[in-house]
N, C-alpha and C positions, 0 to 999 in steps of 0.2 A: 504494500500500500504506500502511495506517495504521501509523505508528510511534509507539507510546505511550511515555511516560516509564517508565524502569526504576528501581525503588527497590531499593537494596542494603541493605534492612533488614527482615527478617522480623518483627521485634517490632511494627512499626506496625500489622499486621493484627489484633493482639490488643487494640488500644486502642479504647475506645468513642468517644473524642473526641481529636482532635489539635489542640492549641493552638499556633498559630504566634505565640509570645509577642512577638517583636520586630517583627512586623507588626500586632499587635493584631487578629488574625483567628483564627478557629477553626472546625472542621467542625461543632461543636455550635451555633454562633451565626450562621454564614454559609453560604449555598448556593453552594459553590464552582463547580459546573458552570454555574449560571445567571450567576454573576458573571464567570467567566473561561473558560468552555468554548470560546469562539470564538477564543481567543488563538492566533496562529501565530508571531508575532515578539515576542521579548523583548529590549529594549535596556537595558543596565545601565551605570551610570557613577557616579563618586565623589560628585558634588555634587547635592544635592536640587534646587537652582535650575536646574542644567544639564539635569537630567532632566525638569523641568517645561517648560523651554524646548523640549526635544526633542519632547515630546508635543504642544505647541502647533504646532511646525513640521510634524510628520508629519500632524497632523490637517488642516492647511491643504493640504498636498501631496496628501493622499488625498481632498480635497473633503469632509471630515467635520467641519469647523469653520472659524471665521473668526478673525482675529488678536485680536479683543476677547473671545473666549470664555474662560471660566474653567474650569479642570479641577481638580476636587476631589482632594485627597490621600486615597487609599483607606486609607492607614495613619495617618490623623490622630490615632488613639488612642495613638500612640507618637511619640517624637521621635528614634527610632533610625534609621529609614529612611523614605523617601517613595516612594509608588507612584502612578502615573497610568495611565489606560487610555483609548484611543480606538479603536473598531473592533477589528481583530485585533492591535493593537499594545499591549504593556505596557511601561512605562518605569519603572525602579526604580533608586533610588540605593543605593550599597553602601559609602559611606564610604571610608576610606583604609587600605590595607594588607591583607595576607593574613588576619589574624584577622577583620577587619570584613566583608570580602567573603565569607569562608567561612560565617559565621553567616547572612548574608543568603541565600546559595545553598542551604544546607540547607533553609531555610523556603520559598524560591522553588520549588525542585524538588518539595517536598512539595505546595505549592499547585497546581502544574501537574498533578501526579499526581492529587490529589483532584478537580480540575476535569475530569479525563478528557481533557486536551488531547492532541493528536496532531500529528506532523510539525512539531515546534517548532524554530525557529532562535533561538539566543541569541547576541547580539553585545555585547561590551563596547566602549564608545566612551569615549575618554579622552585624557589628555595624557601626555607622556613626555619624557624627555631623549633627544635623538638622538645617534648616533655617526657622524660622517662625512657627515651630511646637513644641508642648509640648513634653518634654522628654518622651520616651517610645512609641512614634508614630512609625508606621512601614511604610516604603516607598517602593513601588514597582516601579522599574525604568522603565520609558518610553524610554528614551535614555540616554546614558552616554555622558557627555560633558566635554571638557577640561577646563583649568583654564581661558580661554577667552570665555567660554560658547558655543564653537563650537562643534557639534556632530561628533567628529572625534578622531581617535587615530593616532598620528604621531610618526614614528620611522625612524631612519637612518639605511639603509641597503646598504652595499657596497658603503658607502659614499654619498648615495642619500636619500633624504627625501621621505618617502612613507606615504601616508595618507589613512587610512582605515575607513570604516563606523562603527559607534557604535550603530546602531539601535538594539533594542531587539524585540522579538516576541510579537506583539501587542495582538494577541489572547490569548497567555499564560498569559500576564499581566492582561487581563480582567478576565480570569478564576481564577487567584489568588485573584483578588479583590472580586469576587463573593464568594470565599471560606471564605474570611475575614468577609464578611457580614453575612455569615451563622453561623460562630462560634461566632461572635459578642462579642469579649473579649477585643479589644483594637482598638484605632484609626488607620486607614490605609488609605493611599492616593497613587495615581499614580502620579509621577512627575519625572522631570529630576534629575539625579545624577551627581554631579561634581566630576571628578576623578583627583586628584592632584598627584604630584611627591614627596610630602613632607607633614608631619603632622603639622609643625609649620609655617614657612613663607609662604609656598605654599598654606596654608589654611587661611592665614591672622590672625594667632594668635599673641597675644601680649606677650606671656609668654615663648617664646623660648630663647635660649642662644643669639640669634641675632635677632634684630627687629629694622629696620630703617624707620618705618612709624608710624603714630599716630593712636589713637583710631577712630577719625572721618574718616580717610582714610579707615581704616578697615571696619567700619560700612557702608560706602558708597559702597565699593566693594561687601559686602554681600547683601546689598539691591539691587544692580544691578543684582547679581546672582538670587535673589528671583524673581525679575521682569522678568527675562528671563525664568523662569519656574523651576529653581533649588530648590529642597526641602531638599537635604542632600548632604554631602560631604564625600567621602572615597578615597581609593587609589588603587583600583583594577578593577573597572567596565569597563574602556575603552578598555583595552587589552582583557578582558574577552569577551566583546561583539564582538570585532573585530575578534577574533580567532574562536568563535563559529559561526559567520556569514560565514567565509571562509570555515568552515568544514561542513556546512549545518546542524547544530544542533540547535534545539529549546532551547532558553536560557532565563533566567530571573535573576534579582538581587532583593533580598528581604533583606533590612537592617533596623534594629531598630535604632532610634536616641537616643543617650545617653544624649544629652543636646541641648538647643537652642542657636546657636552660636551668635544670636543677643543679647543675655543676658550675655554671658561670654565665656571663653575659656577653663576653667579647668573642668574636670569631677569630681564632688564633691558628687554625690549620694552615699549612703551607699552600701557596698558590696552586701547585700541581695537584694536591689532594682535593682542593675545592673545585678545580676544573673537572676532575674525575667524578666527584659527587654530583656536579651539575649535569653531567652527561647521563646520569641514571634515569631520571624521568624521560629523557629523550629516547633512551634505549627501550624502556618499557612501552611508551606510547608508539614508538616506531614499530615494535614487534606487534602491538595490537592492530595497527593500521595494516601491516603486511598480512596478518592472519585474517582480518576482515575482508581483504581483497583476494584471499586464497593464494597468497604467495609464500606461505610457510609450509 
């Protein structure tokens, strides 16, 4: 069955042209169905260089490119986001934090709608701080929770507080977990992901410019998070889950943990170790895409 993108905005139908300003793309200047109509998998992550590395990796994995191929940035007309494509896979950067990823998602969802894409799977791949996990562990998110451990995304719209669900596709999470078992290269768990508005105080760090709590209070908070099912902390998953839910898109979040927050706050692993950690979500999602396309 064809499952098309659902737009929760009746005003768009009245517009003669839709300009995706932060992508430097528009329906009046670009043929979206021709450019993106074959997309089935969208992978998003914070860093432009990481998303370029991912498209090169998946191209080689799918037999659609070689290591020395160059992949042009489709959004080269702007410096806000970067976008790359090979075959049915789109790779897009989203910056850091809820505001940045939400702007990108508004325009990405409209792009997929205008391109008449169907049966889309969107996966966020990224890094996070772990709770009670060895550094390098990969967390597949069951549901995103806020800083009070509630599975919701809260936003003020027209002066009123709107609360949206942050559940992610349960079957997709199970399929990704099965893929991790099959490649068997690193520890992977399914757990809740806490999405915060800040990297320092919002995540209970002791090393920011401002900190008005002590170490015991920090550890008590992180233990409460663990007991509620939280296994990692990042800054994008709640709005990602909420917007994908409203648009009828299957979505998942796959993040590697760079440290165990119960043991410290600063990321002190060597550059080479961190690079290898960051490749783990790419390997897992790459294998999932290959398996979905019957190439495993």
